[in-house]
N, C-alpha and C positions, 0 to 999 in steps of 0.2 A: 639734639635727640640722643638719649642714652639707651643703647640696645644690649641685648643678651644679658641683661642686667639693667632693667629699669631700676629706679631707686629702691623699690620694694624687694626685687630679686637680689640686688646687691646686698641689701641688709641681711637677707636670708643666708646668702653665701657667707658673709662675714660672720654670722652668728653660728654657722654649722661647720666651720673649718675644723679639720682633724685636730684633736687635742694631743699634746705631747705627753709622754709618760711622766709620772710623778718623778721629780728630781731632775728632769731634763727640760728646763724651760726653753721654749722656742719663741723668738720674737717674730711676729707676723709682719710681713711686708705687703701692704695693700697697693694694688696695681690698677691704674686706670689707663686704658688705651684711647688715644685720640687718632683716629684712623679713617681713611677714605674707603678702605676695603674691609667691611664688617666681617666677611667670612674668614678672612685671614686672621684678624684680631681674635675672633671667637675661637678659632682653632688653637691659638696660643692660650686662650683662657681655659680651654678644656685640658690642655697640657699642664697648666698651673695647678689644677685640682689634684694632680698626683703628688704635689709637694706640700708637706705639712706647714711650711712657713710662708707660703705665698698665697695671697687671696686676690682673685680677679674681680674687680668691681664693675667692669663692663666696658663698652665701646662708645665713646662720645663722637658722634658724627657731625655735630653742629659746633663749629669752632667759635661762634659768637657766644656760646654758653660756657666757654672754658673757665672763666674766672669764678662764676657762680657755682659751677659743678665741682671744681677743685675745693672751694671753700666749704661746700656742703658735704662731700664724701671724704675729704681729708686723706687722699692717697699718700703713700710714701714715695711712690715712683709713678711718673707719667711716661708711658711709651708714646712717642710722638712721631707719626708718619710724616716725614719731611715733604713728601710729594702730595700731601692733602691739599686740595684746591689748586693743583698744579704748582705747588710750592708756596703760594700766597698764604693759605690757611695753616700750613705747617710752620712757617716762620711766625705767623701771628700767635699760634698756640705756644710756641717756645717763649715768646715774650710774655704772654698772658699768664702762663703758669707761674713764672717768676713774680709777676705782679700780685697774683693771688696768694702765694706763699713761697718764701725763699727756702723753706724747709723741705719742699718737695723736690726729689731728684728728677731731672729731665734727661731721659734716655732717647736720643734720636734714632729712628730706624729708617734706613733708606737703601734703595737700589742705587748704587753709586753710578753706574753707567747711565741710567735714566735721568738722574738728577742734574749732572753737569757740574763742573768745578766752581762756577760762579755762585750757584745756589748753595753749595756746600760751604763755600767761603762765608756767605752771609750767615749761614747757620752757626758756623764756628765762632763768628763774631758775637753771637748771642750767648756764648760761654755755657753750653750745655754741660751736664755732668758726665755724659757718655754719648758715644756715637757708634752705632752698630750697623754693619753691612749685612743686608739680607742674605747674601751668599754664604754667610757663616753657618746658617742653619739654626733650627729650633732649640736644640740642646744648649748651644752656646748663648742663645738669647736668654734662656733661663739663668745661666751663670751670670750674664751681664746684669740682669735685673737684681740679683742678689748683691752684686758688687756695688751698684749704685744705691741700693737700699741700705747698705752698710756705710754709706757716706764716702765711698771710693770713686775716683774718676775711672771711667772705662772707655777706652777708644780702641777700636779694632785695628789690627795691623794694616788692613787695607785702607782704612781711613787715614792712618798716619802717613801712608805713602801719598795719598791724594791731597792731604792737607797743605803740603808745601806748594804744590801747583796751584791749589785754590787760593791761597793767600797771595801768591805772586800775581795771578790773574786779577784778583780783586784790587791789588795795589797799583795796577797800570794806569788808572784813570783818576782825574780830578772829579769832584762832585758833579759838575756840569757835564763832563764827558761821560760819566757813568749814566746820567739821565738819558743822554743821546744813544749810548750803546744799548741800553735796555729798550728804548723806544724803537730803534732800528730792528732789534731782534724780534720784538712783538709785532711790528707793522710791516716790515720788509721794504720800506722805501723812505726817502728823506721827507717827502711832502707830508705823509701821515705822522712821521716822527716829529715834525715841526708842530703839527696840531696837538699832539699828545703832550709835548713839553712846553707849549706856548712860546717857543723860540721863533724868531724870524728865520726866513730861509737863508739869509746871510749868516746869521749866528750858527745855524745848523751846518752850513758848509764849512765854516771855520772849525767847528768842533770835529766834523768828520775828517778833515785834513789831519788834525792832531791825532785823532784816534787811529787812523790808518797808519800813521808814522809809528805810534806806540806799538801797535800789534805787529807790524812788519819787523820792527826791531826785536820784539819778544820772540817772534817765530824764526828769526834769522833769515828774513827774506828782504830783497831789495825794495819791494813795494807790494801792496795788496790792493786788489780791485774791490770796489764797493760790494758787488755780489758775494765775493769771497769773504769779505769782512762780516756781512750779515750771516752767512753760513757759519763762520767761526763763532760769532756771538751766540747763535742758537745752539751750536754743538756744546758750548760751555755753559748753557743754561741761563743766559741773561734774560731771555724772554719770560722766565719764571719769577723774576724779581720785580717788586713794585718800584715805580720810579721814585728815586730819592727826592725829598723836598728841596 
């Protein structure tokens, strides 16, 4: 679904953008938001109308339509809410925009505290063109859109700080261990994690022993109990990540 901007409204907006003075050509940057919070994205769209060079195409709330919508509207920049669909749709949109067009800049917008470092690490692995923390404010977001629209990378200082931790946490586990960590974070116990991963209880126990050792070493602790491990995994956002194949 495309709101605040159905296809027809988007075309009208694009066709009536403010015209630059003669001799002062301005390259328009067409912006599409992929967001779970339509009201927030629409507020940003209203702010964009104050800028001669920025055109807001609307808010896409159906992540399954990302590829078709990007190909049809041809935005220059996609603003992607990383927490869309509790993170699952945000990551999917990141990948789908690149599939639809490598020429479209992907600017991730996220509440860093709500997302958790594991989800941020997954998003960084998708190699976006920019990463914006919501705490930076609306005016900085306008600047970030321009930078990405001009082909520059744009990562907020807050994200740079978090990125190192995100990559370290993401690198703690093997593929199989990561499946179990994500399943434990989602379901909260080993029995349901076994069902979600299709691992036997013996395999789950083996993985959990390894995971507890990795996390305890990472946290500088002699040991970590299973309930504390599950709490740690949720705090870092592993419940927001789809189980790896």
